C-alpha positions in Angstrom: 252.2 208.7 161.0 253.9 210.3 157.9 256.9 208.3 158.5 254.8 204.8 158.6 253.3 206.1 155.1 256.8 207.0 153.6 258.2 203.7 154.9 255.2 201.9 153.0 255.4 203.7 149.8 259.2 202.8 149.9 258.4 199.1 150.6 256.1 199.0 147.6 258.7 200.8 145.4 261.2 198.1 146.2 258.7 195.5 145.5 257.9 197.0 142.1 261.5 197.3 141.3 262.1 193.5 142.1 259.3 192.8 139.8 260.8 194.9 137.0 264.2 192.8 137.5 262.4 189.4 137.7 261.4 189.9 134.1 265.2 190.3 133.2 267.6 187.7 132.6 267.9 184.7 134.6 265.5 186.3 137.3 262.7 185.8 134.8 261.3 182.6 136.6 261.4 184.0 140.2 257.9 183.3 141.0 258.7 179.3 140.2 255.4 178.2 139.4 254.1 177.1 136.1 251.2 179.7 135.9 253.4 182.8 137.1 256.1 181.8 134.3 253.1 182.0 131.8 252.2 185.4 133.1 255.6 187.1 132.8 256.2 185.2 129.6 253.4 187.0 127.8 253.5 190.4 126.3 251.4 191.8 129.1 254.6 191.6 131.2 256.3 194.3 129.1 255.4 197.7 127.6 257.6 199.0 124.9 260.2 196.5 125.7 260.4 197.5 129.3 259.2 195.3 132.2 256.0 196.7 133.6 257.6 196.6 137.2 259.9 199.3 136.1 256.9 201.6 135.4 255.3 200.8 138.4 258.7 201.5 140.4 258.8 205.0 138.5 255.4 205.8 139.6 255.9 205.0 143.1 259.2 206.8 143.4 257.2 210.0 142.4 254.5 209.3 144.8 257.2 208.6 147.5 258.6 212.0 146.6 255.5 213.8 146.8 254.7 212.5 150.2 258.0 213.3 151.4 257.5 217.0 150.3 253.9 216.8 151.8 252.1 216.7 148.7 249.5 214.5 150.0 246.9 214.9 147.5 248.9 214.4 144.5 250.5 211.3 146.1 247.2 209.8 146.8 246.1 210.5 143.3 249.2 209.0 141.7 248.9 206.1 144.0 245.1 205.6 143.0 246.1 205.7 139.4 248.7 202.9 140.0 246.3 200.6 141.6 243.8 201.1 138.7 246.6 200.0 136.4 247.4 197.1 138.8 243.6 196.1 138.8 243.6 195.9 135.2 246.6 193.6 135.2 244.9 191.4 137.8 241.9 191.4 135.8 243.7 190.1 132.5 245.1 187.6 134.4 241.7 186.3 135.6 239.8 186.5 132.3 242.5 186.6 129.5 245.7 184.6 130.6 243.7 182.6 133.1 246.8 182.2 135.3 247.7 183.6 138.3 251.1 185.3 139.3 251.3 185.0 143.3 253.7 187.9 143.6 251.5 190.2 141.4 248.5 189.4 143.5 250.6 190.3 146.7 251.8 193.6 145.2 248.2 194.6 144.3 247.0 194.1 147.7 250.2 195.8 149.1 249.6 198.7 146.6 245.8 198.9 147.6 246.5 199.0 151.3 249.5 201.6 151.0 246.9 203.8 148.9 244.2 203.6 151.4 246.5 204.2 154.4 248.0 207.1 152.7 244.6 208.5 151.6 242.9 208.6 155.3 245.1 211.6 156.6 243.4 213.4 153.8 239.7 212.7 154.4 239.9 211.1 157.9 237.9 208.0 157.1 238.5 205.1 155.2 235.2 204.9 153.2 235.7 208.6 152.0 239.4 207.6 151.1 238.0 204.6 148.8 235.6 207.2 147.5 238.2 209.8 146.6 240.7 207.7 144.9 237.8 205.9 142.8 237.9 208.6 139.9 241.7 208.0 139.2 241.6 204.4 139.7 238.9 203.8 137.0 240.5 206.3 134.7 243.8 204.4 135.0 241.9 200.8 134.5 240.4 202.0 131.1 243.7 203.6 130.0 245.7 200.4 130.6 242.9 198.4 128.5 243.5 201.2 125.7 247.1 200.9 125.8 247.2 197.1 125.7 244.4 196.6 123.3 244.8 199.8 120.9 242.9 198.9 117.6 246.0 198.8 115.6 245.5 195.5 113.8 244.6 194.5 110.3 243.3 191.4 109.6 244.4 189.3 106.8 241.4 189.2 104.1 242.5 185.6 102.9 240.6 182.8 104.9 241.2 179.0 104.8 238.5 177.4 102.9 237.0 174.6 104.7 235.1 172.1 102.8 232.0 170.8 104.9 231.6 168.1 102.2 234.6 166.3 103.1 234.5 163.3 105.3 238.0 163.4 106.9 239.4 166.3 109.2 243.0 166.3 110.6 243.9 168.6 113.3 247.7 169.0 114.1 249.0 170.8 117.2 252.6 171.9 116.1 255.3 174.2 117.2 257.6 176.2 114.8 260.8 175.1 116.6 259.9 171.5 116.2 261.3 169.6 113.1 259.0 166.8 113.4 256.1 168.9 113.5 257.0 170.4 109.9 257.6 167.0 108.5 254.2 165.9 109.7 252.5 168.8 108.4 254.2 168.1 105.0 253.2 164.5 105.0 249.7 165.4 106.3 249.1 168.0 103.5 249.8 164.8 101.2 247.2 162.5 102.8 244.6 164.9 102.9 245.0 165.6 99.1 244.9 161.8 98.6 242.0 161.0 101.1 240.1 164.0 100.2 240.4 166.1 103.8 241.1 169.1 105.4 244.1 169.7 107.4 243.9 172.3 110.4 247.0 173.6 111.9 247.2 174.8 115.5 250.2 176.5 116.7 251.4 175.8 120.4 254.6 176.9 122.2 256.9 174.2 123.9 259.1 176.8 125.5 259.6 180.3 126.7 262.2 180.8 123.7 259.6 179.0 121.4 256.7 181.8 122.3 258.1 184.4 119.9 258.2 182.2 116.9 254.6 180.8 118.0 253.2 184.1 118.1 254.6 185.3 114.7 253.4 182.2 113.1 249.7 183.0 114.2 250.0 186.8 113.3 251.3 185.9 109.7 248.3 183.8 109.0 245.7 186.1 110.8 246.9 189.4 110.2 248.6 191.5 107.6 251.2 193.2 110.0 252.4 192.2 113.7 251.5 194.7 116.5 251.3 194.7 120.2 247.6 194.0 119.8 248.0 191.3 117.4 250.5 189.5 119.1 248.5 189.5 122.6 245.5 188.0 120.3 247.9 185.4 118.7 248.9 184.6 122.5 245.3 183.8 123.3 244.7 181.4 120.6 248.0 179.4 121.4 247.0 179.4 125.4 243.9 177.8 124.1 245.5 175.3 122.0 248.0 174.1 124.7 245.1 174.0 127.1 243.5 171.4 124.7 246.6 169.4 124.3 246.7 169.2 127.9 243.2 167.8 128.0 243.9 165.4 125.4 247.3 164.1 126.4 248.3 165.6 130.0 251.2 167.6 128.9 252.0 169.8 125.8 253.2 167.4 123.7 253.8 167.7 119.8 253.2 166.9 117.2 249.8 165.9 118.5 247.5 164.7 115.4 243.7 164.4 116.0 241.9 162.7 113.1 238.2 162.8 112.5 236.7 160.2 110.1 233.4 158.5 109.7 232.0 160.0 113.2 235.1 158.6 115.1 238.0 160.3 116.4 241.9 159.2 117.0 244.7 160.8 118.6 248.4 160.1 117.1 251.6 161.3 119.4 254.5 162.2 117.5 255.4 161.5 113.7 257.5 158.9 112.0 256.9 156.4 109.0 255.1 153.9 111.1 252.6 156.5 112.2 252.1 158.0 108.5 251.5 154.2 107.4 249.3 153.7 110.2 247.2 156.8 109.5 246.6 155.4 105.8 245.6 151.9 107.2 243.4 153.5 109.8 241.5 155.4 107.1 241.0 152.7 105.2 239.9 150.4 107.8 237.6 152.9 109.3 239.8 153.4 112.4 240.5 150.2 113.7 242.9 150.0 116.8 245.6 152.0 115.2 247.0 154.5 117.4 250.7 154.5 118.0 253.3 156.8 119.4 256.3 158.2 117.5 259.0 160.9 117.7 257.6 163.2 120.1 258.4 166.7 121.4 257.7 167.7 124.9 257.3 171.1 126.3 260.7 172.6 127.2 262.5 169.2 126.0 262.3 169.2 122.0 265.1 168.0 120.2 
């Protein structure tokens, strides 16, 4: 039985080590699905710049050593704490990122099984084993939340003034890496000044390499300084913007312009002189069949 437990912990260690390497270099997209890539591209995938998988592997290596030298109670205590941390990451995937990494779920189930099996020898019953590891599990869960959402942010005191008296509101979903977006924002500012409207910029991310720029863009407007917590909050805003873009046109396409005027809403994809003129005409004609497509940047294919 002891050899079986050591083998299980060793397998879990190798699994965690593989997950750590999956967040490095060309192995980053090892899961292969969009939801998995979203999880691993988020700031939750690393702590102090090191992939989370390596921290898990380090903890499992220590647990393996403790079990090998027959320090069963300490091994189970450490495994319980690791389960708490992994449960927190699963919780974050479910309620915050709203995307699932299949490998993370499999690893959590495997780790939980290994912890229970290892603990049975000490307390001689599965239910008692669960009861024995719950305090360490709970403590690790809340410690993980404190680490990832430590209150180290300072909000920017300057707020954008949105005048409710204005009849027109323009929203543009844009990426900092998209030249069309920057040109559209510049021109739309002029339109809003001439037409007495509000311009709302909603950042999105069109590729993994664009993620850092988009997060910095949000942080620079909402917070006085960029910290780990502010980056995670900024990511949440970007994810929600991306979801709305997908709801509107089926894919993350920028620039995507939504104009609300005279109780109506019209969508424009891309930006060029024709669309700019079309918006002027549409506002003047109270939005009469004026939607066109222009130069568009689509996720992972922006030139």
